Each structure stands twice: as structure tokens, then as C-alpha cells.
N, CA and C of each residue as an Amber inpcrd file, in Angstrom:
protein
   447
  86.4400000 -16.1980000  10.5550000  85.3400000 -15.2580000  10.6710000
  85.5770000 -14.3890000  11.9020000  85.3400000 -13.0820000  11.7550000
  85.5230000 -12.1470000  12.8460000  84.1790000 -11.8780000  13.4970000
  84.1510000 -11.9790000  14.8030000  82.9350000 -11.6860000  15.5540000
  82.7580000 -10.1780000  15.6270000  81.5320000  -9.7080000  15.6220000
  81.2570000  -8.2670000  15.6320000  81.9040000  -7.5660000  16.8180000
  82.0200000  -8.2430000  17.9450000  82.5930000  -7.5990000  19.1190000
  84.1110000  -7.4840000  19.0410000  84.7460000  -8.2030000  18.1340000
  86.1950000  -8.1290000  18.0260000  86.6570000  -7.2180000  16.8960000
  85.7270000  -6.6800000  16.1190000  86.1000000  -5.7600000  15.0490000
  86.5300000  -4.4300000  15.6610000  87.5210000  -3.7850000  15.0560000
  87.9490000  -2.4990000  15.6020000  86.8270000  -1.4730000  15.5290000
  86.7280000  -0.6590000  16.5680000  85.7250000   0.3890000  16.6150000
  86.3450000   1.7010000  16.1430000  85.5280000   2.5470000  15.5610000
  85.9920000   3.8670000  15.1780000  86.1730000   4.6910000  16.4430000
  87.2770000   5.4070000  16.5140000  87.5530000   6.2370000  17.6830000
  86.5090000   7.3290000  17.7920000  85.9470000   7.5320000  18.9800000
  84.9720000   8.6080000  19.1440000  85.6220000   9.9810000  19.0120000
  84.8050000  10.9710000  18.8550000  85.2580000  12.3520000  18.7880000
  85.9180000  12.7310000  20.1040000  87.0840000  13.3210000  20.0310000
  87.7990000  13.7170000  21.2490000  87.5390000  15.1920000  21.5640000
  87.8100000  15.5600000  22.7930000  87.6880000  16.9600000  23.1860000
  88.6650000  17.8230000  22.3920000  89.8680000  17.3330000  22.1710000
  90.8510000  18.0880000  21.3910000  90.3390000  18.3310000  19.9710000
  89.7300000  17.3200000  19.3550000  89.1710000  17.4990000  18.0080000
  88.0200000  18.5020000  18.0330000  87.1460000  18.3860000  19.0390000
  86.0130000  19.3060000  19.1490000  86.5010000  20.7400000  19.3100000
  87.5120000  20.9390000  20.1390000  88.0580000  22.2880000  20.3130000
  88.7040000  22.7900000  19.0350000  89.3460000  21.9080000  18.2760000
  89.9120000  22.2930000  16.9790000  88.8310000  22.7070000  16.0000000
  87.7180000  21.9740000  16.0020000  86.5800000  22.3270000  15.1460000
  86.0640000  23.7110000  15.5170000  85.8670000  23.9460000  16.8190000
  85.3870000  25.2550000  17.2770000  86.3210000  26.3770000  16.8390000
  87.6040000  26.1940000  17.0870000  88.5900000  27.2240000  16.7660000
  88.5460000  27.5520000  15.2700000  88.5570000  26.5440000  14.4350000
  88.5600000  26.7630000  12.9800000  87.2380000  27.3430000  12.4940000
  86.1180000  26.9090000  13.0590000  84.8110000  27.4470000  12.6500000
  84.7060000  28.9230000  13.0190000  85.1450000  29.2840000  14.2040000
  85.1040000  30.6910000  14.6050000  86.0490000  31.5360000  13.7510000
  87.2120000  30.9860000  13.4300000  88.1430000  31.7030000  12.5430000
  87.5130000  31.9150000  11.1680000  86.8040000  30.9160000  10.6700000
  86.1320000  31.0440000   9.3720000  85.0320000  32.1030000   9.4360000
  84.3180000  32.1710000  10.5600000  83.2740000  33.1840000  10.7220000
  83.8760000  34.5810000  10.7130000  84.9990000  34.7550000  11.3940000
  85.6510000  36.0720000  11.4080000  86.1900000  36.4160000  10.0280000
  86.7640000  35.4390000   9.3150000  87.2930000  35.6840000   7.9710000
  86.1840000  36.0830000   7.0050000  84.9780000  35.5580000   7.2300000
  83.8260000  35.8760000   6.3790000  83.0750000  37.1170000   6.8670000
  83.5610000  37.7240000   7.9430000  82.9450000  38.9240000   8.5100000
  81.4760000  38.6910000   8.8640000  81.1850000  37.5220000   9.4370000
  79.8260000  37.1860000   9.8560000  79.4790000  37.9170000  11.1460000
  78.1910000  38.0480000  11.4390000  77.7930000  38.5560000  12.7530000
  78.2870000  37.5840000  13.8360000  78.2530000  37.9750000  15.1020000
  78.6710000  37.0660000  16.1720000  77.8800000  35.7490000  16.1320000
  78.5900000  34.6450000  16.2930000  77.9840000  33.3190000  16.1760000
  78.2020000  32.4980000  17.4410000  77.4350000  31.4350000  17.5430000
  77.6710000  30.3730000  18.5160000  77.9380000  29.1060000  17.7150000
  78.8810000  28.3110000  18.1970000  79.2150000  27.0390000  17.5540000
  79.1660000  25.9570000  18.6270000  78.5290000  24.8400000  18.2760000
  78.3490000  23.7210000  19.1920000  78.8830000  22.4560000  18.5320000
  79.6080000  21.6390000  19.2940000  80.0860000  20.3480000  18.8070000
  79.5180000  19.2650000  19.7240000  78.8700000  18.2790000  19.1070000
  78.2770000  17.1480000  19.8320000  78.9940000  15.8670000  19.4660000
  78.9190000  14.8670000  20.3480000  79.4270000  13.5410000  20.0010000
  78.3510000  12.7930000  19.2190000  78.6370000  11.5610000  18.8510000
  77.7200000  10.7850000  18.0260000  76.3960000  10.4650000  18.6850000
  76.3330000  10.5550000  20.0200000  75.0870000  10.3080000  20.7400000
  74.3270000  11.5960000  21.0190000  74.8300000  12.7150000  20.4840000
  74.1410000  13.9790000  20.6660000  74.4770000  14.6980000  21.9570000
  75.5210000  14.2600000  22.6650000  75.9250000  14.9080000  23.9090000
  76.8900000  16.0540000  23.6190000  76.7440000  17.1280000  24.3550000
  77.5910000  18.3010000  24.1880000  79.0430000  17.9710000  24.5280000
  79.9500000  18.3170000  23.6040000  81.3810000  18.1670000  23.8430000
  82.0120000  19.5480000  24.0220000  81.6310000  20.5140000  23.1790000
  82.2160000  21.8460000  23.2670000  81.2420000  22.8750000  22.7030000
  81.3080000  24.0830000  23.2570000  80.4300000  25.1680000  22.8260000
  81.1430000  26.4860000  23.0740000  81.0260000  27.3820000  22.1120000
  81.4650000  28.7590000  22.3220000  80.4600000  29.6940000  21.6790000
  80.1870000  30.7860000  22.3980000  79.3040000  31.8360000  21.8980000
  80.1210000  33.1220000  21.8970000  80.2600000  33.7170000  20.7140000
  81.0460000  34.9350000  20.6080000  80.3710000  36.0940000  21.3360000
  81.1880000  37.0360000  21.7720000  80.6710000  38.2680000  22.3610000
  79.7020000  38.9020000  21.3770000  78.5540000  39.2960000  21.8870000
  77.5640000  39.9520000  21.0450000  76.5570000  39.0240000  20.4040000
  76.7760000  37.7140000  20.4680000  75.7820000  36.7760000  19.9290000
  74.5770000  36.7470000  20.8610000  73.3900000  36.7220000  20.3020000
  72.1800000  36.7700000  21.1180000  72.0400000  35.5270000  21.9840000
  71.1780000  35.6300000  22.9790000  71.0040000  34.5540000  23.9590000
  70.4860000  33.2580000  23.3430000  69.8420000  33.2980000  22.1910000
  69.2900000  32.0860000  21.5780000  70.2800000  31.3510000  20.6860000
  71.3820000  31.9840000  20.3320000  72.3120000  31.4030000  19.3650000
  72.8170000  30.0230000  19.7710000  73.2070000  29.8470000  21.0160000
  73.7410000  28.5460000  21.4490000  72.6790000  27.4550000  21.3490000
  71.4500000  27.7700000  21.7590000  70.3750000  26.7740000  21.6980000
  70.0280000  26.4160000  20.2590000  70.0290000  27.3990000  19.3700000
  69.7390000  27.1250000  17.9610000  70.8500000  26.2770000  17.3510000
  72.1060000  26.6280000  17.6330000  73.2330000  25.8370000  17.1290000
  73.1510000  24.4000000  17.6440000  72.7830000  24.2460000  18.9040000
  72.6400000  22.9120000  19.4900000  71.5700000  22.1090000  18.7620000
  70.4230000  22.7230000  18.4980000  69.3380000  22.0230000  17.8020000
  69.7030000  21.6260000  16.3860000  70.4330000  22.4960000  15.7040000
  70.8910000  22.1670000  14.3570000  71.8680000  20.9960000  14.3970000
  72.8220000  21.0440000  15.3290000  73.8100000  19.9590000  15.4500000
  73.1370000  18.6570000  15.8560000  72.1820000  18.7400000  16.7510000
  71.4960000  17.5370000  17.2280000  70.7750000  16.8450000  16.0660000
  70.1550000  17.6250000  15.2020000  69.4670000  17.0590000  14.0350000
  70.4690000  16.3950000  13.1000000  71.6030000  17.0580000  12.8510000
  72.6170000  16.4830000  11.9580000  73.2120000  15.2030000  12.5460000
  73.4490000  15.1860000  13.8490000  73.9840000  13.9780000  14.4870000
  72.9810000  12.8290000  14.3950000  71.7160000  13.1390000  14.6220000
  70.6860000  12.1110000  14.6200000  70.3780000  11.5350000  13.2540000
  70.4860000  12.3660000  12.2230000  70.1220000  11.9270000  10.8800000
  71.3210000  11.6640000   9.9860000  72.5140000  12.1120000  10.4020000
  73.7310000  11.8230000   9.6470000  73.9130000  12.6010000   8.3660000
  73.2090000  13.7250000   8.2400000  73.3460000  14.5790000   7.0560000
  73.3490000  16.0400000   7.4940000  73.7640000  16.9130000   6.5900000
  73.8280000  18.3410000   6.8670000  72.4430000  18.9360000   7.0710000
  72.4080000  20.0280000   7.8030000  71.1500000  20.7160000   8.0610000
  70.4500000  21.1820000   6.8070000  71.2070000  21.5870000   5.7870000
  70.5760000  22.0240000   4.5390000  69.8300000  20.8740000   3.8680000
  70.3720000  19.6670000   3.9750000  69.6920000  18.4830000   3.4350000
  68.4160000  18.2140000   4.2250000  68.5160000  18.3070000   5.5520000
  67.3410000  18.0830000   6.3990000  66.2510000  19.1080000   6.1160000
  66.6540000  20.3500000   5.9020000  65.6690000  21.3930000   5.6060000
  64.8910000  21.0540000   4.3350000  65.6080000  20.6100000   3.3100000
  64.9380000  20.2140000   2.0720000  63.9980000  19.0390000   2.2720000
  64.4500000  18.0630000   3.0430000  63.6000000  16.8990000   3.3160000
  62.3740000  17.2960000   4.1230000  62.5390000  18.2080000   5.0700000
  61.4250000  18.6360000   5.9230000  60.3380000  19.3110000   5.0970000
  60.7360000  20.0420000   4.0710000  59.7420000  20.7110000   3.2360000
  58.8870000  19.7070000   2.4840000  59.4590000  18.5600000   2.1500000
  58.7140000  17.5350000   1.4290000  57.9370000  16.5840000   2.3180000
  58.2180000  16.6050000   3.6180000  57.5650000  15.6740000   4.5320000
  57.3830000  16.3410000   5.8990000  56.5780000  17.4110000   5.9660000
  56.4790000  18.1760000   7.2080000  55.9250000  17.3830000   8.3940000
  54.9970000  16.4800000   8.1620000  54.4270000  15.7260000   9.2880000
  55.4960000  14.8850000   9.9740000  56.3470000  14.2330000   9.1870000
  57.4130000  13.4080000   9.7610000  58.4020000  14.2680000  10.5430000
  58.7850000  15.4060000   9.9760000  59.7610000  16.2620000  10.6480000
  59.1710000  16.9490000  11.8720000  57.8710000  17.2260000  11.8740000
  57.2280000  17.7140000  13.0960000  57.2580000  16.6380000  14.1710000
  57.0700000  15.3890000  13.7650000  57.1470000  14.2820000  14.7200000
  58.5630000  14.1330000  15.2720000  59.5790000  14.3100000  14.4150000
  60.9620000  14.2610000  14.8970000  61.2420000  15.3720000  15.9030000
  60.7380000  16.5680000  15.6230000  60.9330000  17.6860000  16.5450000
  60.2600000  17.4000000  17.8830000  59.0670000  16.8160000  17.8280000
  58.3730000  16.4820000  19.0740000  59.1070000  15.3770000  19.8320000
  59.5620000  14.3640000  19.1070000  60.3020000  13.2660000  19.7290000
  61.5850000  13.7720000  20.3700000  62.2320000  14.7280000  19.7220000
  63.4710000  15.3080000  20.2350000  63.2460000  16.3540000  21.3040000
  62.0150000  16.5330000  21.7280000  61.6480000  17.4830000  22.7780000
  62.1890000  18.8820000  22.4960000  62.0760000  19.2890000  21.2350000
  62.4650000  20.6290000  20.8460000  63.9220000  20.7960000  20.4740000
  64.7430000  19.7510000  20.6270000  66.1740000  19.8670000  20.3140000
  66.4610000  19.6760000  18.8280000  65.5310000  19.1690000  18.0560000
  65.7310000  18.8160000  16.6520000  65.3370000  19.9880000  15.7700000
  66.3250000  20.6700000  15.1710000  66.0610000  21.8180000  14.3040000
  66.6340000  21.5130000  12.9190000  65.7720000  21.1330000  11.9620000
  66.2530000  20.7900000  10.6120000  66.4130000  22.0270000   9.7280000
  67.4640000  22.7930000   9.9940000  67.7460000  24.0100000   9.2460000
  69.2010000  24.0120000   8.8070000  69.4970000  24.7250000   7.7550000
  70.8810000  24.8630000   7.3130000  71.7060000  25.4730000   8.4350000
  72.9180000  24.9440000   8.5830000  73.8070000  25.4690000   9.6180000
  74.4550000  24.3970000  10.4450000  74.4590000  23.1610000   9.9550000
  75.0910000  22.0630000  10.6970000  75.5950000  21.0070000   9.7230000
  76.5900000  20.2470000  10.1860000  77.1080000  19.1160000   9.4220000
  77.4620000  17.9890000  10.3760000  77.3250000  16.7500000   9.9130000
  77.8220000  15.6440000  10.7250000  79.3490000  15.6080000  10.6850000
  79.9380000  15.0250000  11.7090000  81.3860000  14.7990000  11.7670000
  81.5930000  13.3120000  11.5260000  82.4080000  12.9840000  10.5240000
  82.5530000  11.6000000  10.0820000  84.0180000  11.1650000  10.1660000
  84.2270000   9.9580000  10.7170000  85.5410000   9.3230000  10.7080000
  85.3480000   7.8910000  10.2030000  86.1430000   7.4880000   9.2460000
  86.0730000   6.1260000   8.7040000  84.6650000   5.7800000   8.2310000
  83.9580000   6.7670000   7.6760000  82.6200000   6.5350000   7.1510000
  81.5280000   6.4510000   8.2040000  81.8590000   6.7150000   9.4620000
  80.8940000   6.6150000  10.5630000  80.6950000   7.9880000  11.1870000
  79.4300000   8.3510000  11.4330000  79.1300000   9.6210000  12.0860000
  79.5370000   9.5110000  13.5500000  80.4900000  10.3790000  13.9480000
  80.9730000  10.3760000  15.3360000  80.5740000  11.6550000  16.0670000
  79.8050000  12.5030000  15.4130000  79.3760000  13.7380000  16.0390000
  78.7610000  14.6680000  15.0260000  78.5830000  15.9080000  15.4510000
  78.0400000  16.9380000  14.5650000  78.4320000  18.2910000  15.1120000
  78.4500000  19.2660000  14.2150000  78.7210000  20.6470000  14.6020000
  77.6200000  21.5260000  14.0300000  77.1520000  22.4560000  14.8470000
  76.1270000  23.3950000  14.4140000  76.5420000  24.8050000  14.7520000
  76.0750000  25.7530000  13.9610000  76.3730000  27.1630000  14.1940000
  75.1090000  27.9830000  13.9940000  75.0760000  29.1310000  14.6630000
  73.9580000  30.0530000  14.5100000  74.4720000  31.4680000  14.6850000
  74.0010000  32.3410000  13.8220000  74.3770000  33.7450000  13.8980000
  74.3160000  34.4180000  12.5510000  74.5990000  33.6740000  11.5110000
  74.5760000  34.2170000  10.1640000  73.4570000  33.6020000   9.3520000
  73.5490000  33.7290000   8.0410000  72.6270000  33.0240000   7.1560000
  72.9100000  31.5330000   7.2860000  71.8980000  30.7210000   7.0800000
  72.0530000  29.2780000   7.2320000  73.1950000  28.6990000   6.4330000
  73.3220000  29.1270000   5.1680000  74.3930000  28.5780000   4.3350000
  75.7690000  29.0140000   4.8380000  75.8480000  30.2190000   5.4150000
  77.1200000  30.6770000   5.9790000  77.4500000  29.9160000   7.2640000
  76.4400000  29.7010000   8.1020000  76.6320000  28.9020000   9.3160000
  77.1470000  27.5100000   8.9450000  76.5300000  26.9170000   7.9300000
  76.9310000  25.5700000   7.5190000  78.3480000  25.5560000   6.9610000
  78.7030000  26.5950000   6.2250000  80.0530000  26.6680000   5.6520000
  81.1140000  26.7330000   6.7390000  80.8700000  27.4760000   7.8180000
  81.8880000  27.5420000   8.8790000  81.9580000  26.2250000   9.6490000
  80.8280000  25.5380000   9.7610000  80.8420000  24.2130000  10.4000000
  81.7150000  23.2560000   9.5920000  81.4880000  23.2260000   8.2870000
  82.2690000  22.3400000   7.4190000  83.7480000  22.7150000   7.4590000
  84.0480000  24.0080000   7.4640000  85.4480000  24.4510000   7.5340000
  86.0950000  23.9590000   8.8200000  85.3640000  24.0010000   9.9170000
  85.8980000  23.5240000  11.1860000  86.1910000  22.0420000  11.1780000
  85.2610000  21.2740000  10.6330000  85.4380000  19.8160000  10.5790000
  86.6380000  19.4550000   9.7030000  86.7110000  20.0540000   8.5310000
  87.8040000  19.7510000   7.6130000  89.1670000  20.1720000   8.1880000
  89.2010000  21.3190000   8.8730000  90.4500000  21.7880000   9.4920000
  90.9300000  20.8330000  10.5790000  89.9950000  20.1260000  11.2010000
  90.3410000  19.1600000  12.2510000  90.7650000  17.8180000  11.6710000
  90.7910000  17.7190000  10.3450000  91.2200000  16.4750000   9.7010000
  90.1410000  15.4110000   9.6480000  88.8970000  15.8210000   9.7970000
  87.7610000  14.8970000   9.7480000  86.9390000  15.1900000   8.5010000
  85.8850000  14.4380000   8.2960000  85.0540000  14.5910000   7.1070000
  83.6240000  14.9280000   7.4920000  82.8750000  15.4330000   6.5170000
  81.4480000  15.6460000   6.6690000  80.7320000  14.6780000   5.7310000
  79.4510000  14.4900000   5.9400000  78.7050000  13.5780000   5.0670000
  78.0970000  14.3290000   3.9100000
């Protein structure tokens, strides 16, 4: 029998992986001719690992991307899924937003980062339509050799 403390742990998200996600997500945004965006990568505990805001992106873009990523990291699903759930249960999602002290934004534009079936982080973007933001997040994660949920 293997004790829980001796089981191998999934490697956490590295800075190199986070930077790869950012690079690929921004490249996807440029390929899609999106407006200027901000992209944020968090670790599994919701801590900032990497952030870039393109020239011309408004001052709120980074904070919105952070809130989207924080929600995806906390719940382990994409922002578009959270948005749908929030519409069906607004009181619960308002409570989550309050508990998260304003950092929890359940909107399309984020995906969890998954390794070995475990959420090790999340990426969020802001600047375009929600579905476009989410698509560049997913493109970044996949380009880094990781998975989304």
C-alpha cells in the first residue's frame, strides 16, 4: 500500500510554461486580428505567474483577465462554463464573487491549465469578445503542451 505522502505529485506550472502560454495566446490574438488584449497566467493556487498587456489595451484589461483566470483556477472549468452556471444560480455566484473579494469573474475568456488530470493553473484574457478571449487562452495552453478542462 502506498501512503498518500509518498505518491508522486504533479509538477506545478513553471514560469517557462506560463511564458509559453502567454506568447502563444498573444500570437493567436494577433492572428485573429483581435483588439489589444491582456493575458494573465496563474498557478493552481491563484497566484500570478505571468502577465502581459498589449500596447493599446485599456487599463482594466489586466484586472479583468486576472478575475477570469482566478475563477477558472478556483472552479476548474472554463469561464464560458462558469458564465452558464452563474445564470442558473446567481445567488451562489454573487457569494463567490464576494468571497473572492472581487477577483472572481465568471465570464467567457479563461481556461484552466491541466497536467495529468490536475488543475495546475489557469489563463485568462480580456480585450475581445469572450469566446475569442477564451479561444486564445486555449490556444496558449495547448501550444505549451498542456491541457484544458
